[in-house]
C-alpha positions in Angstrom: 31.4 -62.1 21.3 32.1 -65.2 24.1 31.4 -63.7 27.9 34.5 -64.7 29.8 33.8 -66.2 33.5 35.8 -65.5 36.5 36.1 -68.1 39.2 35.4 -66.3 42.6 38.4 -67.4 44.9 37.9 -69.9 47.0 37.5 -69.7 51.1 40.3 -71.3 53.5 37.4 -73.2 54.2 36.6 -74.3 50.9 40.1 -75.2 50.2 40.3 -77.1 53.0 36.8 -79.3 52.4 38.1 -80.0 48.9 41.3 -80.9 50.3 39.6 -83.3 53.1 37.1 -85.3 50.1 40.6 -85.4 48.2 42.5 -87.7 50.8 42.7 -91.4 50.2 40.3 -93.8 52.0 41.6 -97.0 53.6 40.1 -100.3 53.6 40.5 -102.3 56.5 40.6 -105.8 57.5 39.6 -107.0 60.8 40.4 -110.4 62.7 37.5 -112.8 63.3 37.8 -116.3 64.8 35.9 -117.6 61.6 38.0 -117.7 58.4 41.1 -119.6 57.9 44.2 -117.8 57.2 44.5 -119.9 53.7 41.1 -118.6 52.8 41.9 -114.9 53.7 45.1 -115.2 51.6 43.3 -116.5 48.6 40.5 -113.4 49.1 43.0 -111.4 49.0 44.6 -112.3 46.1 41.3 -112.7 44.3 39.9 -109.1 45.2 43.1 -107.3 45.2 44.9 -109.2 42.8 48.0 -109.4 45.0 50.7 -112.2 44.7 50.7 -114.9 47.1 53.1 -113.6 48.9 51.9 -109.8 49.7 48.5 -111.8 50.6 50.2 -113.6 53.3 51.9 -110.8 54.7 48.6 -108.9 54.8 46.8 -112.0 56.3 49.4 -112.6 58.9 49.1 -108.6 60.3 45.3 -109.3 60.1 46.2 -112.1 62.3 48.6 -110.7 64.5 47.6 -107.1 64.9 43.8 -107.8 64.7 43.6 -105.5 61.8 45.4 -104.5 58.5 44.9 -101.7 56.2 44.8 -103.6 52.8 44.4 -101.3 50.5 44.4 -97.5 50.4 42.7 -94.8 47.3 39.6 -93.3 46.3 36.6 -93.6 48.2 34.4 -95.1 45.5 36.6 -98.0 44.7 37.3 -98.7 48.5 33.5 -99.0 48.9 33.7 -101.3 46.2 36.4 -103.3 47.9 34.9 -103.3 50.9 31.6 -104.6 49.6 33.4 -107.7 48.0 34.9 -108.3 51.1 31.9 -109.2 52.6 30.7 -110.9 50.2 33.4 -113.9 51.1 32.5 -113.2 54.7 35.5 -111.0 55.5 34.8 -108.5 58.6 36.1 -105.3 56.5 35.4 -101.0 57.0 36.6 -97.8 55.6 38.6 -95.2 57.5 39.3 -91.7 56.1 43.2 -91.1 55.9 44.2 -88.9 58.4 
């Protein structure tokens, strides 16, 4: 006969902690005085697979607003994207979605 295991009920703190971990992460690109707008557009196309039009909209937001959230999703993939952007010499970082 197989033993049946019953999970303990989660406390509010445990549930809140799991919900915080599950929240998406934002990849943010910041404006810099070095990279040309065409270059940033091409990097967005290459790294994220965005269309030229979408990449240009995001590039323009980086330029005008001095930052843009260019992707949102799980932390592991967000970290990979930030590393790739750094490899193209773009100033990028992660933010946790509120």
